[in-house]
N, C-alpha and C positions, 0 to 999 in steps of 0.2 A: 759484329757486335753492332746494334742500332746505337744511334746518338742518345736514344730516349734510354736504353737500357744501361749504357754508360753513365748518363747522368744520375739516374737510380741508384746504381752500385756506387758512385761517387758520394750521393748523399748519403747513405747508408753508412759507408766508411767515415765520413765526416761526422756523423752523429756518435758512431760508436766510440770514436777516438775522443771527442768531446766529452762524452760521459766517463771514459776512463780516466782523463785527465782532472776533471772535476771531482771524481771520486777520491783520487790519490790527494788532490789539494784539500778536500775537506776532511779527510782523515789525518791528514799530518797537519793541519792548520787550525781547524775550528775547536777540536779538544782541547788544546794547550790553551787557546785564548778563551775558550768558556770556563776553563779552570781557572785562570787568571781573573776573569771578570766575576765571577763566583767568589773567590776570594776578595776580591775588591769591595762587593757589596757586605759581604759578612763583616769585615773589618771594618768598614764605614759604618755599618749599621748596628754592630754589636755591643755599641754604648748603650742602646735602647734596651737590649736585654740585659745588659749588666746593671742598669738603672733600677730596674724592680728587683733585680736580685741582692741588691745592697750598696751599690756604688757611691750612690748619692748620700747616704747615710754614714758610711766609712769614711769618706773624703770630706764630710762635714759641710755638703753644699747647702746654701739658704738662698732663698728667692729665685732669681733668675739666673742664678751661677751656672747652673746645668746647660741652658740655652746658650750662655755666652760662650761656654766650653765648646758647644758645638758649632756655633758661629766662626769662631777664630779659626777654624779648619779650612773655611774656604777662602781666607784671605792669602796663605800661601798656595792653594789649590788652583786660584784663578790666575795667580802671578806668573806661576810656571809652565802654563799651558801651550802660549806661543812659542816661547823659546825653546821648548822640549821639542816640539814638532820642526822647528827650524833645524835643529842638531841633530835630528832622528836619522835623517839620510847618511850624514857623515859618521855617526857613532855605530850605524848599522842597526835597522829594527829589531833584528832577532836577538840582538845582545841588549839594547839599549831598554826596550819594552821589560823583559826578564830582571835586568838589573833594577830597576825603579820597584818592582815586585818585591824583590830580595829586600831591598833598604827598607821597605814600609811593613814587611814581614818581621824585621829586628824592630822597628818601632812598635807595632803592635804588641809583640812580646814584652816589651819594656813597660808597657801600659800596666802590666801587673804588679809595677813598683810604685804607681801612684798613691799618694798619701793626702793630698789636700788640693785645693781648687787650682793653686799656682802650677803644680805639677801636670794636672790633669790639661791645664791650657797649654802648656809647653809641649805636651804629647801631641796634641790635636795639631799644632802648628806644625810638627815635624811631619806628622802623618799627611797633612795637605801637601807640603812639599814633596813628598815621594810620591804620592797618588795623582799627582794633578795631571801628569804627562800620560799617562794610560790611556784613556778613552780617545783623545785626539790622535794619540800615536796608533792605536789599533785600527781606528776607521783609516787614517792616512795609508797605513800597512796594506790594509784588505784592498785598499782603491789602486794599488800596484799590483795585486794578484789576480783580481777577479774584474770581469767584463762591468762596465755601467749597470746593466740590468741583471746580473746575477749578484749584486753587491747586498741588496737588502735581506734577503734570505739568510745569508752568512751573517749579518749583523743580528738578525732576529734570531738565530740559533743562540749566537754567544748572550744576547740580551736576554733572553729567556731564563738564561742561567742566573740573570738578575732577580727574576721572579722566583726562581726555586731559592735564591740565595734566602729571602724571607722565610720560606717555609724550611728550607735546612738549618738556617741559623737558629729557628725557634727550636726544631728538634734537639739541634746539636747543644744548644743552651741547656734544654731540660735534662739532658744525659749528663753533660758537664757539672750541672749545678749539684749532681748527686756526690760529688768529690768536695762538696762543701766541709771544710775543717781539715782535709788532707794535707799534712806537711805544716799544718797550722795555718793556711791560708784559706781564705773565704772563697766561695764558688766563683763569684765574678773574676776573681783574681785568675782562676783556672781557665776561664773562658778565654781571656787575653793570651795567655802562655801557650794554650794548646792550639787555637786557630792562629796565633802568630808563626808558631814552628811549622804548622800545615802551611802555610803561605809560602815560608822560606823554600820548604821541599817544592810547592807548585812551580816556583821560579825556576828552579834548577831542571825540573822536567820540561818545562816551556823551551829553557835555552837550547835543550839537546834536539828538541824536534822541530823547532820553527825555523824554515829557511829564508836565507837574506832575501834572495830574488826568485823569480821564475827561473832565470839562467842559472844560478846555485841550486836549485833544488836537487837533490842527490837521488830522491826516489823517482826521478823521471827516466825513462830510456831516452836515446838521443832522438828518436821521432817524436816522443812526447813533448820533449823539450822544446825542440823546433816549433812544433803545433802549438804550443801552448804560448810561445813567445810572439808567434807570427799571429795568433788570433787576437791577443792583446793589443798588437800593433794596430790593428785593423779596426778596433773597436773605437767608439767615440771617446773613450777614457784615455786613450793614447796620449802620449807628451808632444807628439808632433801629428800633422796632417799630411797626408798623402798629396792632397791638393794643395798647390803653391799659391801665393796671392796672385801670380801671373794668369792662373788658369783656374778660375773659378767654375763650377759646375752650376749652370743656370736653372737645371732642372732636376739635379738629383741631390739629395742630402747625404751628409756622411754615411748616415745609417744604412743608406741604399747603395752606397759603394761598397760599404762593408760587408752586407749581406751578400752581393753578388762574388765579392773577392773570397768569402770563407770557403766556399766551394774549392777553392783551390790551395787552400792552407796545406791540406795533407800532402801536398807534393813538394813542400818547402823544402829548400836546400838547408842542413843543419848549420854549417859554418855560416852562411849569409844572415840567418836568423839570429844566431848568436852575437855577429859582428853587429849587424842592425842594431838590437837591442843596447849594446854597449855603446854604440855610437850615440843613440837618443840619450843614455845617462850621460855620458860626457858633455853633450849639447846642453843639457839642462843645467846650467850653472846658477849659484845663487846671484839675484838681481834685487835690489831695494825696490825697483819699479814692480816687480811682481808681488813683493809685500804689500805695497800701496795699492796695488791693484785689487789684491784680496781684502783689505781694510776698507775700501771703497765700494765694494761690492754690494748692492741692495739686498740681495738674498740672504746675505752673511747676516744682516741686521734684522731684515724681517723673521727668518727662523730663527735668529739669536734669541731675540725677545719672546716669541713664540714658544722656543723651547724652555726659557726663562719660567715663563707662565705654566708650562706643563712640570717644569722640575720644583715649582713650589709644593705642588701636589704630590708629585712622585718622593721627593726627598722627605716632607714631612710625614708622608705614608710609613716610610721605611723606619724612619726614627721614632715615631712616635705610636705606630700601630700597636705595640705592646702595652703602651701606657693607656691607650683608649681603650683596649681590649680590658686591661686591668678595672678602667672605670665603669665597665659594664657588668662588673660584680665578681669577675675571677680574679684568681689570686695563686700565687706559686707557680708550680707546673701546670695547672689547667690554663693560667694564663698565657703562659709560653705557648701551649699546644695549639690553643685557640687562634693564635696568630698564624697557624700553617694552612688550613683550608682556603683562604682568600687568594693565595698566590697560585694556586694550582690552575684554575680556569684562565688566569692572566696569562701564565706560562704557555699553555696550550695554544690561546688566541694569538700570542704574539708571533709564534711560527706560523700559524694559518695566514695571518695578514701579510706577513714577510713573503711568503710563497706567492699568494694573490698578487703583491703590490711589485714583485719581479715579473710575472706572466703578463700582467696588464700593462705595466711600465708606469705605474701611478705611486706617487708618495703621498703629496698633501692630500687627495681626495679621502684616502684611507685615513688619514688623521680627523679629517672632518667629519666622518662617519663613526669614529670610535670615541672621539672627546665627549659625544652627548650622553654616553653612559656613565661617565665620570660625574657630569654635571648632575643626572639623575641621581648617582649615589651621594653627593653633596646634599642635594636638595631633601633627600629622604635623611639623611642624619640630622638636617637642621630640624626637620617638621616632626621627627619619630617622636612618638609617646611612650615605646617601651623598647627594651633591649634587644629583644629579638629583632625588630626593625633596624636598628643602628647596626648591628652586626651584619644584617643582609645589606646594607648601605655600603658597607666596607666592601664587598665583592665588586659591587658596581665601580667603586673608585677604581680598583686595581684593573678590571677589565676594561676601563677606558684607558686609563693613563699608560698602562705597560706596552700595549700594543703599538701605540702612537711614537713612542721614543725610536725604535729601529727606523722609523718612516722617516722622521724629520732630520735624524741622522744620517740618513742616505740622500737626500736633497742636494748638499753642497758637493760630496764626492762626485755625483751624477753631473752638477751643472757647473763645476770649476774644472779646467783642464790647462796643464802645465804643473810640475809638481809643487813649486815654491808658493803658486796662487792656491792651489789645493789645500797645502798645509797651512796657510794663512787663513783661509776661509773658515776651514774645519775647527781650527784653534780659536779663532775669534768667536765664532758660533757658541763653541763650548766655554769660553770665558764669559760672555755675556749670559749664558744662560745659567752658569753655575753660581753666577751673584743670587740666583733663587734661592741659594742655601741659607743666606742670610736672613731672607724672609720666612723661609720654611723653619728654621730654629727657634724663631719667636711668635711663631703661628699659634702653637699649642703650648700655651703657658699654665703653670699649675692652678692658677686661679680660676681656671673655668671647669675643673673637675665638676661633675663626672661627664657633663654632654659635650663640653669644647665645642659650643656653636659658633664662637668667635673664630676659632681655628678653621673650622670648616666652611665658615663664610668667606674667609680671607683665600683659601684653597679655591672654592668655586670662583671667585673674582678673577682669578689669574688663569684658571682653566678655559673660562669665557674669554678672556683676552688671547688666549694662545688659540683658540678657535677662530678668533677673527683675524689675527695676523698671517695665520696658515691661508686663511682664505684669499687675502691679499696677496700674498706670495704666488698662490696658484693662478689668481687672475692676471698676475704681471707675467708669469711663464706663458700663458696662453696669449697675451697681448704682445709679446717680444717674439714669440715663434710665429705668430700671423705676420708681423712685420718682416721677418726673415723671408719667410716664403713669398712675399709678395716683392722681394727684392728691394726692400727699404733700408736694407744693412748692408749695401754692398760697397758703400764708401768706408767700411772698417778695413778693408783689403788694402784701400789706397793709404789710410792713416798708418796701419801696421806696415807697411812697405817703407813709409817715410821714416819711422823710428829705425827700421834695420838698417836704411841707409845712411841714416845719420849716426849709426854706431850707438844708438841709444838702448838697443835691447838684442839679445840673442836668445831670448825665450820664444817658444813656439806661439803661433798665434791662437791656438786653443779655443777656448769658448768665445774669443772674438769673431771667429769665422761666421760669414753669414749662413752658411749650410749647417752649422751646429745647431742642433735643437734642444732646449731645455725640457727634461723631465718633470712633469706636474707635481 
């Protein structure tokens, strides 16, 4: 057999095995995570459905008390994000993430007992405490399972469930409200009871299906497990680099080396691959230096504040869409049902953009393409002279904001290497971003009815801010990659080796390596 034929057969075998393991990973990991994220958004935003179903009246809320109750959620939500990511590895992600969901399911169910403003505030504080660790935990978990440029499609798939949650939550609330009076309980109380119980069930299902690591995935054959581990090691997302500080490659990037090496993966020895992954995991021990490195990463701050601006729009949209639709003249079930259609194109586009983003290895550029749709939507809503135009505007808002979220969430897992640095940067980004919840909860106040022009103007300003900050981050990545290609970051090797020799770090060189390339 000729070498060309042999190479062709090897390439085909490599492609088939890659498809097989990705299919198994997707089937066992994405559905449970999508269900958890769906439950998260429903449980977080069902307060909007409950509001127009009588919560505000039954709990005797006045003025901005409803907005205040929404805002306190973010105090504990933000506070637990970084600590949760730090302990995730020790607690095991396939147990820690479902545990968080189980606890907030209990809290959601208990929300049905709320009688006054104080009770609602207390419930929202505990809900934030339980929910805060979910998204940074999921992103960090996925980054230990999938390669760098397989990540966004997976984030997009489970994030699309957030878009669907708005539609599903509206439909679910419409159905549940028909139970108004059953057992002597108001319909909005049944929303919390049934959705909370469903969340608890989802957490148990997720705990059963999610694997701890690639090495622990029981659904792989030994060949598939060795292949999955080896291809992850060779990717730019790995915890350690094959090229050492003493032997840099002047002409090839890590991705180049990885591409050449991938063809040999199917011949990997099972025992060696398992031992290699175990060694990598043991070597990556907690270091405060890695946490500080994450806290001082410029991309974490640029994308964090960019995501802040994006979340002002996204959170206010999910929390207040029922209220905005009610302001258009719809009431009761009609108002609930009219919150459904805007989420559908947003969900579809979220997955399409995620697919293209991984294919082209772009993150920021797609955000720069999508956010102008949201900008158009807010301008339409502000200038509209009739309800039909205002309703069209909410479609543009969702279409621009929702597909952008997975893109910005995928930047730091792609551009941070080393478990604890990646854990820190992803959590820091979300801690900064979720502070946008404070702005979002006070953007749409009752005195703005029915047009909510000030709320739309606030969201518009923050979406524009997000676009600018993402553009700066893309420019920074282009500049830094150019410097690395030209050999102007070779001293990173010397600096890193000095730290190792001085016993100041045992962490991998990771994204400091001059051959590491940032994803735009």
